[in-house]
BAFIMAR-370263 format. One line per 3 residues: number of its first residue (from 1); for each residue x, y negated, z of C-alpha. Coordinates in Angstrom, 1 decimal, always signed. Each point is the difference from the previous one (the first is absolute). Example, Ala and Ser with C-alpha at 12.3 -4.5 7.8 and 13.67 -1.06 7.14 Angstrom:
<recs>
1) +12.3,+4.5,+7.8 | +1.4,-3.4,-0.7
</recs>
This chain:
<recs>
1) -19.2,-25.6,+25.4 | -1.9,-1.5,-2.9 | +0.7,-0.3,-3.7
4) +1.0,+3.6,-0.8 | -1.6,+1.3,-3.2 | -3.0,+2.4,+0.1
7) +1.1,+3.3,-1.5 | -2.0,+3.0,-1.3 | +0.3,+3.5,+1.4
10) +1.1,+1.6,-3.2 | +2.2,-0.9,-3.0 | -2.9,+0.9,-2.3
13) -1.4,-3.4,+0.8 | +2.9,-1.4,-1.9 | -0.2,+2.3,-3.0
16) -1.4,-2.7,-2.3 | +1.7,-2.9,+1.7 | +1.8,-2.8,-1.8
19) +2.6,-2.3,+1.5 | -2.7,-2.6,+0.5 | -1.8,+2.5,+2.3
22) +3.1,+0.7,+2.0 | +1.7,-3.4,+0.1 | -2.2,-1.5,+2.8
25) +1.0,+2.8,+2.4 | +3.7,-0.7,-0.5 | -0.8,-3.7,+0.3
28) -1.6,+0.7,+3.4 | +3.1,+1.7,+1.2 | +2.1,-2.8,-1.2
31) -2.1,-2.5,+1.8 | -0.5,+1.8,+3.3 | +2.0,-1.5,+2.9
34) +3.0,+2.2,+0.8 | +1.9,+0.2,+3.3 | +1.2,+2.5,+2.5
37) -3.6,+0.5,+1.3 | -1.7,+0.5,-3.4 | +2.7,+1.8,-2.1
40) -0.9,+3.6,+0.8 | -3.6,-0.3,-1.0 | +1.0,-2.1,-3.1
43) +2.5,+2.7,-1.0 | -2.6,+2.7,+0.4 | -2.4,-1.8,-2.2
46) +2.6,-0.6,-2.7 | +1.0,+3.7,+0.2 | -3.6,+1.1,-0.4
49) -0.5,-2.4,-3.0 | +3.2,+1.2,-1.7 | -1.1,+3.6,+0.5
52) -3.4,-0.6,-1.5 | +1.4,-1.7,-3.1 | +2.8,+2.5,-0.5
55) -2.4,+2.9,+0.3 | -2.4,-1.5,-2.5 | +2.9,-0.6,-2.4
58) +1.3,+3.6,+0.6 | -3.5,+1.3,-0.9 | +0.0,-1.9,-3.3
61) +3.5,+1.2,-0.8 | -1.0,+3.6,+0.8 | -3.0,-0.2,-2.2
64) +2.0,-1.4,-2.9 | +2.8,+2.5,+0.2 | -2.6,+2.8,+0.0
67) -1.2,-1.2,-3.5 | +2.1,-2.6,-1.7 | -2.3,-0.1,-3.0
70) -2.9,-1.4,+2.0 | +0.0,-3.7,-0.7 | -2.2,-0.9,+3.0
73) +2.4,+1.7,+2.4 | +2.9,-1.7,-1.7 | -1.6,-3.4,+0.4
76) -0.8,+0.8,+3.7 | +3.6,+1.0,+0.6 | +1.4,-3.2,-1.8
79) -2.4,-2.1,+2.0 | +1.7,+1.1,+3.2 | +3.6,+0.4,-1.3
82) +0.2,-3.2,-2.0 | -2.8,-2.2,+1.4 | -0.1,+0.8,+3.7
85) +3.1,+1.7,+1.4 | +2.5,-2.7,-1.2 | -2.2,-2.6,+1.7
88) -0.2,+2.1,+3.1 | +3.8,+0.2,+0.0 | +0.1,-3.8,-0.3
91) -2.3,-0.6,+2.9 | +1.6,+2.7,+2.1 | +3.4,-1.8,-0.4
94) -1.7,-3.1,+1.4 | -1.5,+2.0,+2.9 | +3.4,+1.7,+0.6
97) +1.6,-3.5,+0.1 | -2.5,-1.0,+2.8 | +0.9,+3.0,+2.0
100) +3.7,-0.4,-0.5 | -0.2,-3.7,+0.9 | -1.8,+0.8,+3.3
103) +3.1,+1.9,+1.1 | -2.1,+2.7,+1.6 | +1.3,+3.5,+0.3
106) -0.8,+3.5,+1.2 | +2.4,+2.9,+0.1 | -2.2,+2.4,-2.0
109) -0.4,-2.7,-2.7 | +3.6,-0.9,-0.5 | +0.3,+1.8,-3.3
112) -3.2,-1.8,-1.2 | +1.2,-3.4,+1.1 | +3.4,+0.5,-1.6
115) -1.7,+0.9,-3.3 | -2.3,-3.0,+0.4 | +3.0,-2.3,+0.4
118) +1.4,+1.4,-3.3 | -3.3,-0.3,-1.7 | -0.2,-3.7,+0.9
121) +3.5,-0.6,-1.1 | -0.4,+1.4,-3.5 | -3.5,-1.0,-0.8
124) -0.5,-2.6,-2.8 | -3.4,-1.1,-1.2 | +1.3,-0.2,-3.5
127) +0.5,+3.8,+0.1 | -3.6,+0.8,+0.6 | -1.1,-0.1,-3.7
130) +3.2,+1.9,-1.0 | -0.7,+2.8,+2.4 | -3.6,+0.1,-1.1
133) +1.2,+0.4,-3.6 | +2.3,+2.7,+1.0 | -2.9,+1.9,+1.5
136) -1.9,-0.3,-3.3 | +3.1,+1.3,-1.9 | +0.2,+3.0,+2.4
139) -3.6,+0.8,-0.7 | +0.8,-0.1,-3.7 | +2.8,+2.4,+0.5
142) -2.4,+2.4,+1.7 | -2.5,-0.4,-2.9 | +2.7,+0.6,-2.6
145) +1.5,+3.1,+1.7 | -3.3,+1.3,+1.4 | -1.4,+0.3,-3.5
148) +3.1,+1.8,-1.6 | -0.9,+3.4,-1.5 | +2.1,+2.8,-1.5
151) -0.7,+2.2,-3.0 | -0.1,+3.6,+1.2 | -1.3,+2.9,-1.9
154) -2.5,-2.0,-1.9 | -1.2,-2.0,+3.0 | +0.7,-3.5,+1.4
157) +0.8,+0.6,+3.7 | +1.2,-2.1,+2.9 | +3.7,+0.2,+0.5
160) -0.1,+1.8,+3.4 | -1.7,+3.0,-1.8 | +3.3,+0.7,-1.8
163) +2.1,+0.3,+3.3 | -0.7,+3.7,+0.5 | +1.5,+0.7,-3.4
166) +3.3,-1.5,+1.1 | +0.2,+3.1,+2.2 | -0.7,+2.5,-2.7
169) +2.6,+2.8,-0.5 | -0.5,-0.7,-3.7 | +2.6,-2.6,-0.9
172) -1.8,-1.1,-3.1 | -3.1,-0.8,+2.0 | +2.1,-1.9,+2.5
175) +1.6,-2.1,-2.7 | -3.4,-0.8,-1.6 | -1.4,-1.0,+3.4
178) +3.0,-2.2,+0.6 | -0.5,-1.9,-3.3 | -3.7,+0.0,+0.5
181) +0.4,-1.9,+3.3 | +2.7,-2.3,-1.3 | -1.6,-0.9,-3.4
184) -2.8,-2.2,+1.3 | +2.4,-2.0,+2.1 | +2.4,-0.4,-3.0
187) -3.0,-1.3,-2.1 | -1.1,-2.3,+2.8 | +3.6,-1.3,+0.6
190) -0.5,-3.3,-2.0 | -3.1,-0.8,+2.0 | +1.5,+1.0,+3.3
193) +3.3,-1.9,-0.7 | -2.0,-3.1,-0.8 | -2.0,+0.4,+3.2
196) +3.2,+0.3,+2.0 | +1.5,-3.0,-1.7 | -2.8,-2.1,+1.6
199) +0.4,+1.7,+3.3 | +3.7,-0.7,+0.1 | -0.3,-3.7,-0.7
202) -2.8,-0.4,+2.6 | +1.9,+1.9,+2.6 | +3.2,-2.0,-0.5
205) -2.1,-3.2,+0.1 | -1.5,+1.1,+3.3 | +3.4,+0.5,+1.4
208) +1.5,-3.3,-1.1 | -3.0,-1.9,+1.3 | +0.5,+1.6,+3.4
211) +3.7,-1.0,+0.0 | +1.6,+3.3,-0.9 | +2.5,+0.6,-2.7
214) -1.9,+3.0,-1.5 | -2.9,+2.3,+0.6 | +2.0,+2.6,+1.7
217) +1.0,-2.4,+2.8 | -3.6,-1.2,+0.2 | -1.3,+3.6,+0.2
220) +2.2,+0.9,+2.9 | -1.4,-2.9,+2.0 | -3.6,+0.6,-1.2
223) +0.2,+3.7,+1.0 | +1.4,-1.0,+3.4 | +3.1,+2.1,-0.4
226) +1.7,-1.2,+3.1 | +2.0,+3.1,+0.8 | +1.8,+0.5,-3.3
229) +0.8,-2.0,-3.2 | +1.2,+0.2,-3.6 | +3.5,+0.9,+1.1
232) -1.4,+3.0,+1.9 | -1.9,+1.0,-3.1 | +3.3,-0.1,-2.0
235) +1.6,+2.2,+2.6 | -2.9,+2.4,-0.4 | +0.6,+0.0,-3.8
238) +3.7,+0.7,+0.5 | -0.7,+2.8,+2.5 | -2.5,+1.6,-2.3
241) +2.6,-0.1,-2.8 | +2.6,+1.5,+2.3 | -1.9,+2.8,+1.7
244) -3.4,+0.6,-1.7 | +1.0,-0.2,-3.7 | +2.6,+2.8,+0.5
247) -2.5,+2.1,+1.9 | -2.6,-0.5,-2.8 | +2.8,+1.1,-2.4
250) +0.4,+3.2,+1.9 | -3.7,+0.7,+0.2 | -0.5,-0.6,-3.7
253) +2.9,+2.1,-1.0 | -1.5,+2.9,+2.0 | -3.3,-0.7,-1.8
256) +1.7,+0.1,-3.4 | +1.6,+3.3,+0.7 | -3.2,+1.6,+1.4
259) -1.9,-1.2,-3.1 | +2.7,+1.4,-2.3 | +0.4,-3.3,-1.9
262) +3.0,-1.6,-1.4 | -1.3,-3.5,+1.1 | -2.9,-1.3,+2.0
265) -2.4,-2.3,-1.8 | -2.5,-2.2,+1.9 | -2.8,+2.5,-0.6
268) +2.0,+2.7,+1.9 | -0.1,-1.7,+3.4 | -3.3,+1.2,+1.4
271) -0.3,+3.5,-1.3 | +0.6,+2.8,+2.5 | +3.7,+1.2,-0.6
274) -1.1,+3.6,+0.3 | -2.5,-0.4,-2.8 | -3.1,+0.5,+2.1
277) -3.3,-1.7,-1.0 | -0.9,-3.2,+2.0 | -1.7,+0.6,+3.2
280) -3.7,-0.8,-0.2 | -0.6,-1.4,+3.4 | -3.7,-0.7,-0.2
283) -2.8,+0.0,-2.5 | -1.9,-3.2,+0.7 | -0.1,-2.9,+2.4
286) -2.3,+1.7,+2.5 | +2.4,+2.9,+0.4 | +2.9,-2.4,+0.1
289) -1.5,-1.9,+2.9 | -1.1,+3.0,+2.0 | +3.5,+1.6,-0.2
292) +1.7,-3.2,+0.8 | -2.1,-0.4,+3.1 | +1.2,+3.4,+1.3
295) +3.6,-0.9,-0.7 | -0.2,-3.3,+2.0 | -1.8,+1.7,+2.9
298) +2.9,+2.5,+0.1 | +2.4,-2.9,+0.4 | -2.1,-1.7,+2.7
301) -3.7,+0.5,+0.9 | -0.5,-3.8,+0.3 | +1.4,-0.6,-3.5
304) -2.2,+2.8,-1.4 | -3.0,-1.7,+1.6 | +0.8,-3.3,-1.5
307) +0.3,+1.6,-3.5 | -3.4,+1.7,+0.6 | -1.5,-3.5,+0.7
310) +1.3,-1.2,-3.3 | -1.7,+2.9,-1.8 | -3.3,-0.5,+1.7
313) +0.1,-3.8,-0.7 | +0.9,+0.5,-3.7 | +3.3,-1.8,+0.3
316) +1.9,+2.2,-2.5 | +0.1,-0.3,-3.7 | +2.4,+2.6,-1.1
319) -0.6,+1.4,-3.5 | +1.3,-1.5,-3.3 | -2.6,-1.3,-2.5
322) +0.0,-2.4,-3.0 | +0.3,-3.7,+0.8 | +1.1,+0.6,+3.5
325) +3.0,-2.1,+1.0 | +3.2,+2.1,+0.0 | +2.0,+1.1,+3.0
328) -1.1,+0.4,+3.6 | -0.3,-2.3,+3.0 | -1.5,-0.4,+3.4
331) -2.0,-3.1,+0.8 | -1.0,-1.1,+3.5 | -3.5,-1.3,+0.8
334) +0.8,-2.0,+3.1 | -3.5,-0.7,+1.3 | -1.1,+3.6,-0.1
337) +3.4,+1.2,+1.1 | +0.1,+2.5,-2.8 | +2.5,+0.8,-2.8
340) -0.9,+0.9,-3.6 | +2.0,+2.2,-2.4 | +0.1,-0.3,-3.8
343) +1.8,+2.7,-2.0 | +0.1,+1.6,-3.4 | +0.2,+3.7,+1.0
346) +0.0,+2.8,-2.6 | +0.5,+3.1,+2.1 | +3.8,+0.0,+0.4
349) +2.1,+0.6,+3.1 | +1.4,-3.4,-0.7 | -3.5,-1.4,+0.7
352) +0.1,+1.6,+3.4 | +3.2,-1.8,+0.9 | -1.5,-3.3,-1.2
355) -3.0,+0.5,+2.2 | +2.2,+0.9,+3.0 | +1.8,-3.3,-0.7
358) -3.1,-2.1,-0.3 | -1.5,+1.7,+3.1 | +3.1,-1.3,+2.0
361) -1.2,-3.5,-0.9 | -3.5,+1.0,+1.1 | +1.2,+1.3,+3.4
364) +2.0,-3.3,+0.4 | -3.2,-2.0,-0.6 | -1.9,+2.1,+2.5
367) +2.7,-0.3,+2.6 | +0.5,-3.8,-0.3 | -3.7,-1.0,-0.3
370) -0.6,-0.2,+3.8 | +2.5,-2.9,+0.2 | -2.3,-3.0,+0.4
373) +1.5,-2.5,-2.4 | +0.1,+0.7,-3.7 | +3.7,-1.0,-0.4
376) +1.1,+2.4,+2.7 | -1.1,+2.9,-2.0 | +2.0,-0.2,-3.3
379) +3.8,+0.4,+0.3 | +2.3,-0.4,-3.0 | -0.1,+2.5,-2.8
382) +3.2,+1.6,+1.4 | -2.0,+1.2,+3.1 | -3.1,+0.8,-2.1
385) +2.0,+2.2,-2.3 | +1.7,+1.7,+2.9 | -3.5,+1.1,+1.1
388) -0.8,+1.4,-3.5 | +3.3,+1.6,-0.8 | +0.3,+1.6,+3.5
391) -3.4,+1.5,-0.4 | +1.1,+1.7,-3.2 | +2.8,+1.8,+1.9
394) -2.1,+0.6,+3.2 | -3.0,+1.5,-2.0 | +1.7,+2.0,-2.7
397) +0.8,+3.0,+2.2 | -3.7,+0.5,+0.4 | -1.2,+0.0,-3.6
400) +0.4,+3.8,+0.1 | -2.2,+0.4,+3.1 | -3.2,+2.1,-0.5
403) -2.3,-2.1,-2.1 | +2.8,-2.2,-1.1 | +1.4,-0.7,-3.5
406) +2.5,+2.7,-0.7 | +0.8,+3.5,+1.0 | +2.9,+0.5,+2.5
409) +2.4,+1.1,-2.8 | -0.8,-3.1,-1.9 | +0.9,-2.2,+3.0
412) +3.7,+0.3,-0.7 | -0.6,-1.1,-3.6 | -1.9,-3.0,+1.3
415) +2.8,-0.9,+2.3 | +2.6,+0.3,-2.8 | -2.1,-2.3,-2.3
418) -0.5,-2.5,+2.8 | +3.7,-0.1,+1.2 | +1.3,-0.3,-3.6
421) -2.5,-2.8,-0.6 | +1.3,-1.9,+3.1 | +3.5,-0.1,-1.5
424) -1.2,-1.0,-3.5 | -2.4,-2.6,+1.5 | +2.7,-1.6,+2.1
427) +2.1,-0.5,-3.2 | -3.1,-1.4,-1.8 | -0.8,-2.4,+2.9
430) +3.6,-1.4,-0.1 | -0.4,-0.6,-3.8 | -3.3,-1.7,+0.3
433) +1.1,-2.2,+2.8 | +3.3,-0.9,-1.8 | -2.0,-0.7,-3.1
436) -2.4,-2.4,+1.7 | +3.0,-1.8,+1.6 | +1.6,-0.4,-3.4
439) -3.2,-1.3,-1.5 | -0.4,-2.9,+2.4 | +3.7,-0.8,+0.8
442) +1.9,+0.6,-3.3 | -1.2,-3.0,-1.9 | -1.0,+2.3,-2.9
445) -3.2,+1.5,+1.3 | -2.3,-2.2,-2.1 | +1.0,+1.9,-3.2
448) -1.9,+3.3,-0.7 | +2.9,+1.5,-2.0 | +2.5,-0.9,+2.8
451) -2.3,+1.6,+2.6 | -0.1,+3.2,-2.0 | +3.7,+0.1,-0.5
454) +0.6,-0.6,+3.7 | -2.4,+2.8,+0.9 | +2.0,+2.4,-2.2
457) +3.3,-1.0,+1.6 | -1.3,+0.2,+3.5 | -1.6,+3.4,-0.7
460) +3.3,+1.3,-1.3 | +1.6,-1.0,+3.3 | -2.5,+2.0,+2.1
463) -1.2,+2.7,-2.2 | +2.2,+3.0,-0.7 | -0.3,+3.5,-1.5
466) -2.7,-0.8,-2.6 | +0.5,-0.4,-3.7 | -2.0,-3.0,-1.4
469) +1.5,+0.1,-3.5 | -2.4,-1.3,-2.5 | -2.5,-1.0,+2.6
472) +0.9,-3.7,+0.7 | -3.5,-1.3,-0.6 | -1.4,+2.6,+2.4
475) +2.7,-0.8,+2.6 | -0.9,-3.8,-0.3 | -3.7,+0.7,+0.3
478) +0.6,+1.6,+3.4 | +0.3,-3.4,+1.7 | -3.3,-1.2,-1.6
481) -1.6,+2.9,+1.8 | +1.4,-1.2,+3.4 | -3.0,-1.9,+1.1
484) +1.8,-1.5,+3.1 | +2.2,-2.1,-2.3 | -3.1,-1.6,-1.4
487) -2.4,+0.0,+2.9 | +2.1,+0.1,+3.2 | +3.4,-1.5,-0.8
490) +2.8,+1.1,+2.3 | -2.3,+2.5,+1.6 | +2.1,+3.1,-0.6
493) +3.2,+0.0,+2.1 | -2.4,+0.7,+2.9 | -0.5,+3.5,-1.3
496) +3.7,+0.7,+0.2 | +0.4,-1.5,+3.4 | -3.1,+2.0,+1.2
499) +1.1,+3.2,-1.6 | +3.2,+0.0,+1.9 | -2.0,-0.7,+3.2
502) -2.4,+2.8,-0.9 | +2.9,+2.4,-0.4 | +1.1,-0.9,+3.6
505) -3.6,+0.7,+1.2 | +0.2,+3.3,-1.8 | +3.3,+0.8,+1.5
508) -1.5,-0.6,+3.4 | -2.9,+2.3,-0.8 | +2.3,+2.8,-0.8
511) +1.2,-0.2,+3.6 | -3.3,-0.8,+1.7 | -3.1,-0.3,-2.2
514) -2.4,-1.0,+2.7 | +2.2,-2.8,+1.3 | +0.7,-1.2,-3.6
517) -3.7,-0.3,-0.7 | -0.6,-1.8,+3.3 | +2.8,-2.5,-0.8
520) -1.4,-0.5,-3.5 | -3.5,-0.8,+1.3 | +1.5,-2.3,+2.7
523) +1.9,-2.0,-2.7 | -3.2,-0.3,-2.0 | -1.9,-1.4,+2.9
526) +2.4,-2.8,+0.3 | -1.4,-1.6,-3.2 | +1.8,-3.3,-0.4
529) +0.6,-0.7,+3.7 | +3.8,+0.9,-0.2 | +2.9,-0.7,-2.3
532) +0.9,+2.5,-2.7 | +3.0,+1.6,+1.8 | -2.2,+0.5,+3.1
535) -2.7,+1.7,-2.0 | +2.6,+2.3,-1.6 | +1.4,+0.8,+3.5
538) -3.4,+0.8,+1.3 | -0.3,+2.6,-2.8 | +3.4,+1.4,+0.8
541) +1.9,-1.6,-2.9 | +2.1,-3.0,-1.1 | +0.4,-2.2,-3.0
544) +2.6,+1.5,-2.4 | +1.9,-2.0,-2.6 | +3.5,+1.5,+0.3
547) +1.5,+2.9,-1.9 | +0.9,+2.0,+3.2 | -3.6,-0.1,+1.3
550) -1.4,+0.7,-3.3 | +2.5,+2.8,-0.7 | -1.1,+1.9,+3.2
553) -3.6,+0.0,-1.1 | +0.8,+1.0,-3.6 | +2.0,+2.9,+1.4
556) -3.1,+1.0,+2.0 | -2.1,-0.1,-3.2 | +2.5,+2.1,-1.9
559) +0.3,+2.5,+2.8 | -3.8,+0.5,+0.2 | -0.3,+0.0,-3.8
562) +2.5,+2.8,-0.3 | -2.0,+2.0,+2.6 | -3.2,-0.6,-1.9
565) +1.5,+1.0,-3.4 | +1.2,+3.3,+1.4 | -3.1,+0.9,+2.0
</recs>
């Protein structure tokens, strides 16, 4: 077969590439004759080229998020995110169209081919510059929020540094930390609202161009949500309102009584109800990594070995520092077959849970990498988050192992915090998803004031047991901190779907831990070669949108929480 592009061995060869450097390679794929005899070699070449480009782009993004104040890194990231990747998407839609038109199929590629058919159907060349502009606005959000600092005891410090103070037994300190974290977002609100105005109009324009009534409808197609839809998400919201919100009310009422307060304020939600000082889980990143490796090895030796590989290859950036992008994420380097983790750890037990979560994504990347075609490896976020949230519950029992993060008596406290957080987070997920749905379908989402008012109304629907009197600006500011709304629209309901799946994996582990871990790893190895319900079945779970199914899992959480609180 002739005409296939020559490709380098490493993505570093594309580190300084421009679209002009890459375009001829995509042109070669577009011009290569395609038939039943040539298709497999052609697909392998396309997969390799896509992996090289996406790894080079990931490396630029990783470098930028590590230091958002570095202008050279910002420019490199923007070169990929606004100048290269939108053009890659454009060309890949053409290549996908060639493959779809051929009518060729293979059982292990059916998910990929179904997605390609959707990609071809919704692609519009006029949207390429819009999507490029959206990537630039996303980088601006990271720049604005990554540079936010709080005043604390005479210093200007990154916001994550205040998180431990939200757990202080001293209520005055907690309140100051709460306002310290919220104040920079309140001050940045005009800039962030203006930024979102531009995002809103671009996203709605993308949807209309592709023939959809709004960006929500477009997003469900673009995210290849073939196994559930907006109506299922509404059922999820209603089920949360019916069974999770009352459970949260019961949990927070116990918290109020244990703290001896007449009312809970938002700065009372993370402090230990027994008045104990926050658990200092580790002193620095080196200790964090070493202890985490022992935990994962206890879950499964293969997983422990994979995490050890990440340590050796410097694929972990865990500590908080100035100008580092907020939050945490796992990025996959598809050529190397390696994941990378970005975090802002400050030594809390919460940081441990975050790393357990991101490590689940890492193990997913390791498990799926042997699949030969790039698009076989990456399932939807619902399956990706099942990997991460299940790992939280599978690994938490081992954080008190010798050389772990807590003493055995502290393990019950860790469980209590985590289980309480699951209930609170499910309610939060429902509110964020309902809010995003309102933004793009109500007809009022273009107005900043209307968005803020809608957020308050939706939060009131899903948030109970907390007194926000006099704190409306702080309550509004919470959605500006939700980076998914800005960077990854409609990427949030997946956390709720996956949390309910993870609770089923955990329930299985209570009966047979070894089998539950084996099922978990089997599901991860499927990558994107199966539909979502099949992946969940492989893990020993099902998709849950109904109040009855959700209620049984909430009951399990409340039962285990009661045990942890009395241990």
